[in-house]
PyMOL Python script that loads the backbone (N, CA, C, O; Angstrom):
from pymol import cmd

cmd.read_pdbstr("""\
ATOM      1  N   MET A   1      52.879  28.553   3.433  1.00  0.00           N
ATOM      2  CA  MET A   1      51.455  29.134   2.448  1.00  0.00           C
ATOM      3  C   MET A   1      49.771  29.444   3.938  1.00  0.00           C
ATOM      4  O   MET A   1      49.403  29.025   5.036  1.00  0.00           O
ATOM      5  N   ASN A   2      49.353  30.451   2.833  1.00  0.00           N
ATOM      6  CA  ASN A   2      48.219  30.792   3.684  1.00  0.00           C
ATOM      7  C   ASN A   2      46.799  29.486   4.225  1.00  0.00           C
ATOM      8  O   ASN A   2      46.127  29.157   3.248  1.00  0.00           O
ATOM      9  N   LYS A   3      46.502  29.030   5.115  1.00  0.00           N
ATOM     10  CA  LYS A   3      45.650  28.437   5.449  1.00  0.00           C
ATOM     11  C   LYS A   3      44.553  27.756   4.429  1.00  0.00           C
ATOM     12  O   LYS A   3      44.242  26.612   4.099  1.00  0.00           O
ATOM     13  N   ARG A   4      44.013  29.512   4.018  1.00  0.00           N
ATOM     14  CA  ARG A   4      42.481  29.293   3.558  1.00  0.00           C
ATOM     15  C   ARG A   4      42.948  28.364   2.339  1.00  0.00           C
ATOM     16  O   ARG A   4      42.520  27.246   2.053  1.00  0.00           O
ATOM     17  N   ILE A   5      44.295  29.390   1.461  1.00  0.00           N
ATOM     18  CA  ILE A   5      44.395  28.504   0.289  1.00  0.00           C
ATOM     19  C   ILE A   5      44.957  27.386   0.091  1.00  0.00           C
ATOM     20  O   ILE A   5      45.102  27.090  -1.095  1.00  0.00           O
ATOM     21  N   LEU A   6      45.384  26.542   0.974  1.00  0.00           N
ATOM     22  CA  LEU A   6      45.628  25.216   0.621  1.00  0.00           C
ATOM     23  C   LEU A   6      44.262  24.446   1.894  1.00  0.00           C
ATOM     24  O   LEU A   6      44.181  23.272   2.255  1.00  0.00           O
ATOM     25  N   TYR A   7      43.504  25.453   2.238  1.00  0.00           N
ATOM     26  CA  TYR A   7      42.049  24.445   3.127  1.00  0.00           C
ATOM     27  C   TYR A   7      41.129  24.208   1.298  1.00  0.00           C
ATOM     28  O   TYR A   7      40.466  23.197   1.068  1.00  0.00           O
ATOM     29  N   ASP A   8      41.271  25.087   0.486  1.00  0.00           N
ATOM     30  CA  ASP A   8      40.589  25.464  -0.758  1.00  0.00           C
ATOM     31  C   ASP A   8      41.151  24.650  -1.933  1.00  0.00           C
ATOM     32  O   ASP A   8      40.367  24.461  -2.863  1.00  0.00           O
ATOM     33  N   ARG A   9      42.538  24.077  -2.049  1.00  0.00           N
ATOM     34  CA  ARG A   9      42.976  23.453  -2.818  1.00  0.00           C
ATOM     35  C   ARG A   9      42.726  21.791  -2.649  1.00  0.00           C
ATOM     36  O   ARG A   9      42.415  20.969  -3.511  1.00  0.00           O
ATOM     37  N   PHE A  10      43.053  21.563  -0.793  1.00  0.00           N
ATOM     38  CA  PHE A  10      42.241  20.159  -0.085  1.00  0.00           C
ATOM     39  C   PHE A  10      41.300  19.914  -0.533  1.00  0.00           C
ATOM     40  O   PHE A  10      41.297  18.842  -1.139  1.00  0.00           O
ATOM     41  N   ILE A  11      39.971  20.720  -0.514  1.00  0.00           N
ATOM     42  CA  ILE A  11      38.951  20.333  -0.317  1.00  0.00           C
ATOM     43  C   ILE A  11      38.919  20.284  -2.046  1.00  0.00           C
ATOM     44  O   ILE A  11      38.911  19.114  -2.427  1.00  0.00           O
ATOM     45  N   PHE A  12      38.898  21.325  -3.226  1.00  0.00           N
ATOM     46  CA  PHE A  12      39.200  20.463  -5.074  1.00  0.00           C
ATOM     47  C   PHE A  12      39.651  19.886  -4.946  1.00  0.00           C
ATOM     48  O   PHE A  12      38.821  19.006  -4.718  1.00  0.00           O
ATOM     49  N   LEU A  13      41.210  19.139  -4.802  1.00  0.00           N
ATOM     50  CA  LEU A  13      41.790  17.822  -4.909  1.00  0.00           C
ATOM     51  C   LEU A  13      40.893  16.623  -4.328  1.00  0.00           C
ATOM     52  O   LEU A  13      40.796  15.607  -5.017  1.00  0.00           O
ATOM     53  N   ASN A  14      40.083  16.713  -2.808  1.00  0.00           N
ATOM     54  CA  ASN A  14      39.242  15.740  -2.927  1.00  0.00           C
ATOM     55  C   ASN A  14      38.145  15.492  -3.532  1.00  0.00           C
ATOM     56  O   ASN A  14      37.810  14.470  -4.130  1.00  0.00           O
ATOM     57  N   LYS A  15      37.699  16.262  -3.397  1.00  0.00           N
ATOM     58  CA  LYS A  15      36.302  16.551  -5.028  1.00  0.00           C
ATOM     59  C   LYS A  15      36.479  15.752  -6.088  1.00  0.00           C
ATOM     60  O   LYS A  15      35.913  14.697  -6.372  1.00  0.00           O
ATOM     61  N   LEU A  16      37.422  16.426  -6.718  1.00  0.00           N
ATOM     62  CA  LEU A  16      38.027  16.450  -8.338  1.00  0.00           C
ATOM     63  C   LEU A  16      38.581  14.552  -7.791  1.00  0.00           C
ATOM     64  O   LEU A  16      37.954  13.712  -8.437  1.00  0.00           O
ATOM     65  N   ILE A  17      39.281  14.136  -7.082  1.00  0.00           N
ATOM     66  CA  ILE A  17      39.706  12.837  -7.393  1.00  0.00           C
ATOM     67  C   ILE A  17      37.965  11.955  -7.198  1.00  0.00           C
ATOM     68  O   ILE A  17      37.441  11.274  -8.080  1.00  0.00           O
ATOM     69  N   SER A  18      37.597  12.130  -6.336  1.00  0.00           N
ATOM     70  CA  SER A  18      36.042  11.240  -5.681  1.00  0.00           C
ATOM     71  C   SER A  18      35.448  12.209  -6.444  1.00  0.00           C
ATOM     72  O   SER A  18      35.316  12.956  -5.474  1.00  0.00           O
ATOM     73  N   PHE A  19      35.021  12.782  -7.252  1.00  0.00           N
ATOM     74  CA  PHE A  19      33.735  12.776  -8.147  1.00  0.00           C
ATOM     75  C   PHE A  19      34.016  12.223  -9.468  1.00  0.00           C
ATOM     76  O   PHE A  19      33.126  11.953 -10.275  1.00  0.00           O
ATOM     77  N   THR A  20      35.655  12.003  -9.749  1.00  0.00           N
ATOM     78  CA  THR A  20      36.409  11.878 -10.533  1.00  0.00           C
ATOM     79  C   THR A  20      35.417  10.337 -10.712  1.00  0.00           C
ATOM     80  O   THR A  20      34.266  10.007 -10.996  1.00  0.00           O
ATOM     81  N   PHE A  21      36.544   9.802 -10.388  1.00  0.00           N
ATOM     82  CA  PHE A  21      36.076   8.168 -10.021  1.00  0.00           C
ATOM     83  C   PHE A  21      35.101   7.411  -9.782  1.00  0.00           C
ATOM     84  O   PHE A  21      34.979   6.208 -10.013  1.00  0.00           O
ATOM     85  N   SER A  22      33.916   8.636  -8.985  1.00  0.00           N
ATOM     86  CA  SER A  22      32.538   8.177  -9.370  1.00  0.00           C
ATOM     87  C   SER A  22      31.801   8.250 -10.295  1.00  0.00           C
ATOM     88  O   SER A  22      31.026   7.355 -10.630  1.00  0.00           O
ATOM     89  N   LEU A  23      31.946   9.434 -10.898  1.00  0.00           N
ATOM     90  CA  LEU A  23      31.949   9.296 -12.492  1.00  0.00           C
ATOM     91  C   LEU A  23      32.303   8.039 -13.236  1.00  0.00           C
ATOM     92  O   LEU A  23      31.405   7.272 -13.584  1.00  0.00           O
ATOM     93  N   LEU A  24      33.470   7.809 -13.477  1.00  0.00           N
ATOM     94  CA  LEU A  24      33.985   6.373 -14.301  1.00  0.00           C
ATOM     95  C   LEU A  24      33.137   5.362 -13.748  1.00  0.00           C
ATOM     96  O   LEU A  24      32.418   5.082 -14.707  1.00  0.00           O
ATOM     97  N   ILE A  25      32.687   4.454 -12.536  1.00  0.00           N
ATOM     98  CA  ILE A  25      32.270   3.792 -12.377  1.00  0.00           C
ATOM     99  C   ILE A  25      30.759   3.589 -12.419  1.00  0.00           C
ATOM    100  O   ILE A  25      30.133   2.558 -12.174  1.00  0.00           O
ATOM    101  N   LEU A  26      30.133   5.238 -12.917  1.00  0.00           N
ATOM    102  CA  LEU A  26      28.660   5.410 -13.106  1.00  0.00           C
ATOM    103  C   LEU A  26      28.530   4.933 -14.430  1.00  0.00           C
ATOM    104  O   LEU A  26      27.764   4.037 -14.784  1.00  0.00           O
ATOM    105  N   CYS A  27      29.722   5.908 -15.527  1.00  0.00           N
ATOM    106  CA  CYS A  27      29.317   5.317 -16.361  1.00  0.00           C
ATOM    107  C   CYS A  27      29.634   3.590 -17.194  1.00  0.00           C
ATOM    108  O   CYS A  27      28.998   3.140 -18.148  1.00  0.00           O
ATOM    109  N   LEU A  28      30.746   2.941 -16.491  1.00  0.00           N
ATOM    110  CA  LEU A  28      31.183   1.189 -16.404  1.00  0.00           C
ATOM    111  C   LEU A  28      29.432   0.631 -16.260  1.00  0.00           C
ATOM    112  O   LEU A  28      28.775   0.102 -17.157  1.00  0.00           O
ATOM    113  N   TYR A  29      28.981   0.947 -14.860  1.00  0.00           N
ATOM    114  CA  TYR A  29      27.751   0.262 -14.462  1.00  0.00           C
ATOM    115  C   TYR A  29      26.339   0.987 -15.542  1.00  0.00           C
ATOM    116  O   TYR A  29      25.295   0.441 -15.898  1.00  0.00           O
ATOM    117  N   PHE A  30      26.690   1.942 -15.738  1.00  0.00           N
ATOM    118  CA  PHE A  30      25.629   2.236 -17.075  1.00  0.00           C
ATOM    119  C   PHE A  30      25.875   1.215 -18.102  1.00  0.00           C
ATOM    120  O   PHE A  30      25.245   0.159 -18.166  1.00  0.00           O
ATOM    121  N   SER A  31      26.605   1.489 -18.723  1.00  0.00           N
ATOM    122  CA  SER A  31      27.085   1.396 -20.022  1.00  0.00           C
ATOM    123  C   SER A  31      26.706  -0.603 -19.574  1.00  0.00           C
ATOM    124  O   SER A  31      26.264  -1.455 -20.345  1.00  0.00           O
ATOM    125  N   PHE A  32      26.989  -0.720 -18.497  1.00  0.00           N
ATOM    126  CA  PHE A  32      26.570  -2.304 -18.603  1.00  0.00           C
ATOM    127  C   PHE A  32      25.324  -2.212 -18.292  1.00  0.00           C
ATOM    128  O   PHE A  32      24.865  -3.240 -18.789  1.00  0.00           O
ATOM    129  N   ILE A  33      24.442  -1.649 -17.785  1.00  0.00           N
ATOM    130  CA  ILE A  33      22.847  -1.598 -17.649  1.00  0.00           C
ATOM    131  C   ILE A  33      22.126  -2.021 -18.737  1.00  0.00           C
ATOM    132  O   ILE A  33      21.229  -2.858 -18.839  1.00  0.00           O
ATOM    133  N   LEU A  34      22.989  -0.880 -20.001  1.00  0.00           N
ATOM    134  CA  LEU A  34      22.189  -0.211 -21.091  1.00  0.00           C
ATOM    135  C   LEU A  34      22.756  -1.193 -21.775  1.00  0.00           C
ATOM    136  O   LEU A  34      21.894  -1.161 -22.653  1.00  0.00           O
ATOM    137  N   ILE A  35      23.628  -2.235 -22.213  1.00  0.00           N
ATOM    138  CA  ILE A  35      23.630  -3.705 -23.037  1.00  0.00           C
ATOM    139  C   ILE A  35      22.835  -4.518 -22.701  1.00  0.00           C
ATOM    140  O   ILE A  35      22.111  -5.260 -23.364  1.00  0.00           O
ATOM    141  N   ILE A  36      23.018  -4.324 -21.190  1.00  0.00           N
ATOM    142  CA  ILE A  36      21.419  -5.750 -20.447  1.00  0.00           C
ATOM    143  C   ILE A  36      20.624  -5.278 -21.637  1.00  0.00           C
ATOM    144  O   ILE A  36      20.902  -5.862 -22.684  1.00  0.00           O
ATOM    145  N   GLY A  37      19.626  -4.278 -21.710  1.00  0.00           N
ATOM    146  CA  GLY A  37      18.624  -3.566 -22.071  1.00  0.00           C
ATOM    147  C   GLY A  37      18.360  -3.592 -23.337  1.00  0.00           C
ATOM    148  O   GLY A  37      17.217  -3.729 -23.774  1.00  0.00           O
ATOM    149  N   PHE A  38      19.620  -3.434 -24.207  1.00  0.00           N
ATOM    150  CA  PHE A  38      18.648  -3.314 -25.643  1.00  0.00           C
ATOM    151  C   PHE A  38      20.094  -4.414 -26.306  1.00  0.00           C
ATOM    152  O   PHE A  38      19.577  -4.957 -27.282  1.00  0.00           O
ATOM    153  N   LYS A  39      21.370  -4.866 -26.218  1.00  0.00           N
ATOM    154  CA  LYS A  39      21.898  -6.077 -26.630  1.00  0.00           C
ATOM    155  C   LYS A  39      22.129  -7.289 -25.520  1.00  0.00           C
ATOM    156  O   LYS A  39      23.213  -7.860 -25.639  1.00  0.00           O
ATOM    157  N   PRO A  40      21.314  -7.734 -24.521  1.00  0.00           N
ATOM    158  CA  PRO A  40      21.320  -9.088 -24.167  1.00  0.00           C
ATOM    159  C   PRO A  40      21.971 -10.326 -24.902  1.00  0.00           C
ATOM    160  O   PRO A  40      22.398 -11.252 -24.213  1.00  0.00           O
ATOM    161  N   GLN A  41      22.052 -10.368 -26.153  1.00  0.00           N
ATOM    162  CA  GLN A  41      22.781 -11.802 -26.619  1.00  0.00           C
ATOM    163  C   GLN A  41      24.166 -11.185 -26.883  1.00  0.00           C
ATOM    164  O   GLN A  41      24.954 -12.013 -27.342  1.00  0.00           O
ATOM    165  N   LEU A  42      24.779  -9.686 -26.677  1.00  0.00           N
ATOM    166  CA  LEU A  42      25.999  -9.939 -26.649  1.00  0.00           C
ATOM    167  C   LEU A  42      26.442 -10.690 -25.452  1.00  0.00           C
ATOM    168  O   LEU A  42      27.586 -11.141 -25.397  1.00  0.00           O
ATOM    169  N   LEU A  43      25.479 -10.862 -24.371  1.00  0.00           N
ATOM    170  CA  LEU A  43      26.135 -11.457 -22.757  1.00  0.00           C
ATOM    171  C   LEU A  43      26.329 -12.591 -22.894  1.00  0.00           C
ATOM    172  O   LEU A  43      27.420 -12.893 -22.410  1.00  0.00           O
ATOM    173  N   GLY A  44      25.702 -13.585 -23.413  1.00  0.00           N
ATOM    174  CA  GLY A  44      25.646 -14.670 -23.575  1.00  0.00           C
ATOM    175  C   GLY A  44      26.445 -15.209 -24.818  1.00  0.00           C
ATOM    176  O   GLY A  44      26.194 -16.110 -25.618  1.00  0.00           O
ATOM    177  N   ILE A  45      27.313 -14.487 -24.714  1.00  0.00           N
ATOM    178  CA  ILE A  45      28.490 -15.505 -26.042  1.00  0.00           C
ATOM    179  C   ILE A  45      29.542 -16.149 -24.786  1.00  0.00           C
ATOM    180  O   ILE A  45      29.973 -15.809 -23.684  1.00  0.00           O
ATOM    181  N   LEU A  46      29.611 -17.014 -25.505  1.00  0.00           N
ATOM    182  CA  LEU A  46      30.810 -17.650 -24.873  1.00  0.00           C
ATOM    183  C   LEU A  46      32.570 -17.348 -25.080  1.00  0.00           C
ATOM    184  O   LEU A  46      33.180 -16.914 -26.058  1.00  0.00           O
ATOM    185  N   LEU A  47      32.917 -17.658 -24.103  1.00  0.00           N
ATOM    186  CA  LEU A  47      34.619 -17.338 -24.726  1.00  0.00           C
ATOM    187  C   LEU A  47      35.650 -18.282 -24.732  1.00  0.00           C
ATOM    188  O   LEU A  47      36.229 -18.658 -23.713  1.00  0.00           O
ATOM    189  N   TYR A  48      35.858 -18.621 -25.724  1.00  0.00           N
ATOM    190  CA  TYR A  48      36.679 -20.007 -26.133  1.00  0.00           C
ATOM    191  C   TYR A  48      36.257 -21.308 -26.202  1.00  0.00           C
ATOM    192  O   TYR A  48      36.936 -22.312 -25.987  1.00  0.00           O
ATOM    193  N   ASP A  49      34.592 -21.211 -26.652  1.00  0.00           N
ATOM    194  CA  ASP A  49      33.580 -22.654 -26.396  1.00  0.00           C
ATOM    195  C   ASP A  49      34.117 -22.937 -24.707  1.00  0.00           C
ATOM    196  O   ASP A  49      34.984 -23.808 -24.783  1.00  0.00           O
ATOM    197  N   GLY A  50      33.980 -22.650 -23.692  1.00  0.00           N
ATOM    198  CA  GLY A  50      33.995 -23.184 -22.971  1.00  0.00           C
ATOM    199  C   GLY A  50      31.894 -22.762 -21.746  1.00  0.00           C
ATOM    200  O   GLY A  50      30.735 -22.878 -22.144  1.00  0.00           O
ATOM    201  N   TYR A  51      32.403 -22.352 -20.468  1.00  0.00           N
ATOM    202  CA  TYR A  51      31.503 -22.386 -19.798  1.00  0.00           C
ATOM    203  C   TYR A  51      31.080 -20.565 -19.505  1.00  0.00           C
ATOM    204  O   TYR A  51      30.013 -20.037 -19.193  1.00  0.00           O
ATOM    205  N   ILE A  52      32.711 -19.879 -19.822  1.00  0.00           N
ATOM    206  CA  ILE A  52      32.439 -18.462 -19.291  1.00  0.00           C
ATOM    207  C   ILE A  52      31.324 -17.835 -20.306  1.00  0.00           C
ATOM    208  O   ILE A  52      30.841 -18.620 -21.122  1.00  0.00           O
ATOM    209  N   THR A  53      30.876 -16.468 -20.316  1.00  0.00           N
ATOM    210  CA  THR A  53      30.211 -16.391 -21.096  1.00  0.00           C
ATOM    211  C   THR A  53      31.089 -14.903 -20.616  1.00  0.00           C
ATOM    212  O   THR A  53      31.767 -14.662 -19.618  1.00  0.00           O
ATOM    213  N   VAL A  54      30.639 -13.869 -22.105  1.00  0.00           N
ATOM    214  CA  VAL A  54      31.250 -12.113 -22.019  1.00  0.00           C
ATOM    215  C   VAL A  54      30.602 -11.883 -21.004  1.00  0.00           C
ATOM    216  O   VAL A  54      31.314 -11.241 -20.231  1.00  0.00           O
ATOM    217  N   GLY A  55      29.401 -12.109 -20.501  1.00  0.00           N
ATOM    218  CA  GLY A  55      28.209 -10.865 -19.782  1.00  0.00           C
ATOM    219  C   GLY A  55      29.055 -11.491 -18.004  1.00  0.00           C
ATOM    220  O   GLY A  55      29.260 -10.618 -17.160  1.00  0.00           O
ATOM    221  N   ILE A  56      29.470 -13.082 -17.653  1.00  0.00           N
ATOM    222  CA  ILE A  56      30.093 -12.881 -16.436  1.00  0.00           C
ATOM    223  C   ILE A  56      31.455 -12.077 -16.490  1.00  0.00           C
ATOM    224  O   ILE A  56      31.858 -11.209 -15.715  1.00  0.00           O
ATOM    225  N   ALA A  57      32.203 -12.741 -17.907  1.00  0.00           N
ATOM    226  CA  ALA A  57      33.409 -11.613 -17.731  1.00  0.00           C
ATOM    227  C   ALA A  57      33.307 -10.297 -17.660  1.00  0.00           C
ATOM    228  O   ALA A  57      33.935  -9.597 -16.865  1.00  0.00           O
ATOM    229  N   LEU A  58      32.526  -9.912 -18.471  1.00  0.00           N
ATOM    230  CA  LEU A  58      32.643  -8.284 -17.885  1.00  0.00           C
ATOM    231  C   LEU A  58      31.679  -8.018 -16.527  1.00  0.00           C
ATOM    232  O   LEU A  58      31.655  -6.859 -16.115  1.00  0.00           O
ATOM    233  N   GLY A  59      31.032  -8.842 -15.943  1.00  0.00           N
ATOM    234  CA  GLY A  59      30.930  -8.410 -15.062  1.00  0.00           C
ATOM    235  C   GLY A  59      31.939  -8.381 -13.383  1.00  0.00           C
ATOM    236  O   GLY A  59      32.095  -7.579 -12.462  1.00  0.00           O
ATOM    237  N   LEU A  60      32.523 -10.051 -13.809  1.00  0.00           N
ATOM    238  CA  LEU A  60      33.632  -9.585 -12.515  1.00  0.00           C
ATOM    239  C   LEU A  60      34.722  -8.637 -13.221  1.00  0.00           C
ATOM    240  O   LEU A  60      35.503  -8.373 -12.307  1.00  0.00           O
ATOM    241  N   SER A  61      35.193  -7.955 -14.449  1.00  0.00           N
ATOM    242  CA  SER A  61      36.007  -7.217 -14.420  1.00  0.00           C
ATOM    243  C   SER A  61      35.417  -5.726 -14.228  1.00  0.00           C
ATOM    244  O   SER A  61      36.320  -4.965 -13.880  1.00  0.00           O
ATOM    245  N   ILE A  62      34.000  -5.003 -14.370  1.00  0.00           N
ATOM    246  CA  ILE A  62      33.441  -4.227 -12.858  1.00  0.00           C
ATOM    247  C   ILE A  62      33.661  -4.015 -11.785  1.00  0.00           C
ATOM    248  O   ILE A  62      33.771  -3.044 -11.036  1.00  0.00           O
ATOM    249  N   ILE A  63      33.768  -5.871 -11.738  1.00  0.00           N
ATOM    250  CA  ILE A  63      34.126  -5.521  -9.922  1.00  0.00           C
ATOM    251  C   ILE A  63      35.311  -5.443  -9.816  1.00  0.00           C
ATOM    252  O   ILE A  63      35.727  -4.345  -9.447  1.00  0.00           O
ATOM    253  N   ILE A  64      36.169  -6.361 -10.041  1.00  0.00           N
ATOM    254  CA  ILE A  64      37.618  -6.032  -9.526  1.00  0.00           C
ATOM    255  C   ILE A  64      38.475  -4.195 -10.799  1.00  0.00           C
ATOM    256  O   ILE A  64      39.640  -4.008 -11.150  1.00  0.00           O
ATOM    257  N   PHE A  65      37.376  -3.430 -11.028  1.00  0.00           N
ATOM    258  CA  PHE A  65      37.973  -2.309 -11.931  1.00  0.00           C
ATOM    259  C   PHE A  65      37.221  -1.085 -10.496  1.00  0.00           C
ATOM    260  O   PHE A  65      37.627  -0.051  -9.966  1.00  0.00           O
ATOM    261  N   SER A  66      36.374  -1.679 -10.396  1.00  0.00           N
ATOM    262  CA  SER A  66      36.096  -0.879  -8.478  1.00  0.00           C
ATOM    263  C   SER A  66      36.639  -0.808  -7.637  1.00  0.00           C
ATOM    264  O   SER A  66      36.666   0.136  -6.848  1.00  0.00           O
ATOM    265  N   ILE A  67      37.549  -2.381  -7.572  1.00  0.00           N
ATOM    266  CA  ILE A  67      38.385  -2.648  -6.392  1.00  0.00           C
ATOM    267  C   ILE A  67      39.467  -1.782  -6.675  1.00  0.00           C
ATOM    268  O   ILE A  67      39.927  -1.010  -5.834  1.00  0.00           O
ATOM    269  N   LEU A  68      40.023  -1.920  -8.202  1.00  0.00           N
ATOM    270  CA  LEU A  68      41.669  -0.767  -8.067  1.00  0.00           C
ATOM    271  C   LEU A  68      40.817   0.244  -8.210  1.00  0.00           C
ATOM    272  O   LEU A  68      41.670   1.100  -7.975  1.00  0.00           O
ATOM    273  N   LEU A  69      39.605   1.030  -8.446  1.00  0.00           N
ATOM    274  CA  LEU A  69      39.877   2.263  -7.983  1.00  0.00           C
ATOM    275  C   LEU A  69      39.518   2.461  -6.251  1.00  0.00           C
ATOM    276  O   LEU A  69      39.994   3.423  -5.647  1.00  0.00           O
ATOM    277  N   THR A  70      38.937   1.792  -5.791  1.00  0.00           N
ATOM    278  CA  THR A  70      39.069   1.932  -4.171  1.00  0.00           C
ATOM    279  C   THR A  70      40.349   2.250  -3.913  1.00  0.00           C
ATOM    280  O   THR A  70      40.863   3.288  -3.496  1.00  0.00           O
ATOM    281  N   LEU A  71      40.967   0.786  -4.347  1.00  0.00           N
ATOM    282  CA  LEU A  71      42.522   1.302  -3.842  1.00  0.00           C
ATOM    283  C   LEU A  71      43.295   2.272  -4.018  1.00  0.00           C
ATOM    284  O   LEU A  71      44.065   2.856  -3.256  1.00  0.00           O
ATOM    285  N   ILE A  72      43.019   2.414  -5.147  1.00  0.00           N
ATOM    286  CA  ILE A  72      43.587   3.853  -5.785  1.00  0.00           C
ATOM    287  C   ILE A  72      43.255   5.148  -4.804  1.00  0.00           C
ATOM    288  O   ILE A  72      44.120   5.860  -4.295  1.00  0.00           O
ATOM    289  N   TYR A  73      41.999   5.285  -4.663  1.00  0.00           N
ATOM    290  CA  TYR A  73      41.214   6.341  -4.228  1.00  0.00           C
ATOM    291  C   TYR A  73      42.693   6.459  -2.571  1.00  0.00           C
ATOM    292  O   TYR A  73      43.565   7.293  -2.330  1.00  0.00           O
ATOM    293  N   THR A  74      42.242   5.112  -1.814  1.00  0.00           N
ATOM    294  CA  THR A  74      43.013   5.088  -1.072  1.00  0.00           C
ATOM    295  C   THR A  74      43.895   5.184  -0.109  1.00  0.00           C
ATOM    296  O   THR A  74      43.903   5.260   1.119  1.00  0.00           O
ATOM    297  N   LEU A  75      45.264   5.140  -1.718  1.00  0.00           N
ATOM    298  CA  LEU A  75      46.304   5.023  -1.590  1.00  0.00           C
ATOM    299  C   LEU A  75      46.877   7.522  -1.847  1.00  0.00           C
ATOM    300  O   LEU A  75      47.591   8.448  -1.463  1.00  0.00           O
ATOM    301  N   ILE A  76      45.884   7.128  -2.670  1.00  0.00           N
ATOM    302  CA  ILE A  76      46.432   9.010  -2.946  1.00  0.00           C
ATOM    303  C   ILE A  76      45.702   9.603  -1.339  1.00  0.00           C
ATOM    304  O   ILE A  76      46.213  10.521  -0.698  1.00  0.00           O
ATOM    305  N   SER A  77      44.488   8.887  -0.920  1.00  0.00           N
ATOM    306  CA  SER A  77      43.957  10.117   0.292  1.00  0.00           C
ATOM    307  C   SER A  77      45.218   9.763   1.257  1.00  0.00           C
ATOM    308  O   SER A  77      45.754  10.836   1.534  1.00  0.00           O
ATOM    309  N   ASN A  78      45.829   8.801   1.812  1.00  0.00           N
ATOM    310  CA  ASN A  78      46.987   8.151   2.736  1.00  0.00           C
ATOM    311  C   ASN A  78      47.656   8.776   2.219  1.00  0.00           C
ATOM    312  O   ASN A  78      47.442   9.764   2.922  1.00  0.00           O
ATOM    313  N   ASN A  79      48.599   9.225   1.292  1.00  0.00           N
ATOM    314  CA  ASN A  79      49.755   9.695   1.321  1.00  0.00           C
ATOM    315  C   ASN A  79      49.687  11.199   0.894  1.00  0.00           C
ATOM    316  O   ASN A  79      50.419  12.088   1.327  1.00  0.00           O
ATOM    317  N   PHE A  80      48.731  11.330   0.013  1.00  0.00           N
ATOM    318  CA  PHE A  80      48.765  12.577  -0.240  1.00  0.00           C
ATOM    319  C   PHE A  80      47.685  13.615   0.504  1.00  0.00           C
ATOM    320  O   PHE A  80      47.993  14.796   0.667  1.00  0.00           O
ATOM    321  N   LEU A  81      46.474  13.119   0.917  1.00  0.00           N
ATOM    322  CA  LEU A  81      45.600  14.724   1.077  1.00  0.00           C
ATOM    323  C   LEU A  81      45.282  13.983   2.358  1.00  0.00           C
ATOM    324  O   LEU A  81      44.083  13.956   2.636  1.00  0.00           O
ATOM    325  N   ASP A  82      46.063  13.411   3.148  1.00  0.00           N
ATOM    326  CA  ASP A  82      46.045  13.173   4.748  1.00  0.00           C
ATOM    327  C   ASP A  82      47.093  14.498   5.074  1.00  0.00           C
ATOM    328  O   ASP A  82      47.004  15.324   5.982  1.00  0.00           O
ATOM    329  N   LYS A  83      48.137  14.379   3.962  1.00  0.00           N
ATOM    330  CA  LYS A  83      49.392  14.926   4.301  1.00  0.00           C
ATOM    331  C   LYS A  83      49.029  16.581   4.368  1.00  0.00           C
ATOM    332  O   LYS A  83      49.582  17.402   5.100  1.00  0.00           O
ATOM    333  N   VAL A  84      48.186  16.777   3.614  1.00  0.00           N
ATOM    334  CA  VAL A  84      47.670  18.462   3.895  1.00  0.00           C
ATOM    335  C   VAL A  84      46.765  18.517   4.073  1.00  0.00           C
ATOM    336  O   VAL A  84      46.172  19.508   3.646  1.00  0.00           O
ATOM    337  N   ARG A  85      45.909  17.342   4.942  1.00  0.00           N
ATOM    338  CA  ARG A  85      44.984  17.873   6.442  1.00  0.00           C
ATOM    339  C   ARG A  85      45.583  17.951   7.635  1.00  0.00           C
ATOM    340  O   ARG A  85      45.294  18.790   8.489  1.00  0.00           O
ATOM    341  N   ASP A  86      46.555  16.970   7.763  1.00  0.00           N
ATOM    342  CA  ASP A  86      47.747  17.594   8.646  1.00  0.00           C
ATOM    343  C   ASP A  86      48.441  19.551   8.861  1.00  0.00           C
ATOM    344  O   ASP A  86      48.551  20.584   9.521  1.00  0.00           O
ATOM    345  N   LYS A  87      48.578  19.120   8.196  1.00  0.00           N
ATOM    346  CA  LYS A  87      48.983  20.608   7.589  1.00  0.00           C
ATOM    347  C   LYS A  87      48.044  22.044   8.030  1.00  0.00           C
ATOM    348  O   LYS A  87      48.169  23.181   8.483  1.00  0.00           O
ATOM    349  N   LEU A  88      47.241  21.262   7.633  1.00  0.00           N
ATOM    350  CA  LEU A  88      45.964  22.625   8.168  1.00  0.00           C
ATOM    351  C   LEU A  88      45.626  21.988   9.742  1.00  0.00           C
ATOM    352  O   LEU A  88      44.409  22.141   9.635  1.00  0.00           O
ATOM    353  N   LYS A  89      45.724  21.618  10.596  1.00  0.00           N
ATOM    354  CA  LYS A  89      45.808  21.074  11.881  1.00  0.00           C
ATOM    355  C   LYS A  89      46.645  21.800  12.508  1.00  0.00           C
ATOM    356  O   LYS A  89      46.368  22.325  13.586  1.00  0.00           O
ATOM    357  N   GLU A  90      48.024  21.954  11.792  1.00  0.00           N
ATOM    358  CA  GLU A  90      48.635  23.424  12.660  1.00  0.00           C
ATOM    359  C   GLU A  90      48.735  24.018  12.830  1.00  0.00           C
ATOM    360  O   GLU A  90      49.483  24.272  13.774  1.00  0.00           O
TER     361      GLU A  90
END
""", "prot")
cmd.dss("prot")
cmd.show_as("cartoon", "prot")
cmd.util.cbc("prot")
cmd.orient("prot")
């Protein structure tokens, strides 16, 4: 395979994955901030008549989702993109 085509494929896939994941996180955070700004009473609802509110659960979910996306990106990068980059070095 031509090195230029392989390089273009590597750059395209790298940007596609990183921009997609970044856009997902950005939309999630932005939605959370919009809820805080326009409907804060929704985040104050207690879950299961306990001490945890919807806001705390949603905030923790966003953090866990961000960590999982970072893990997924790292796995894709280590298992796929690094192999393509190594082929380019040859």
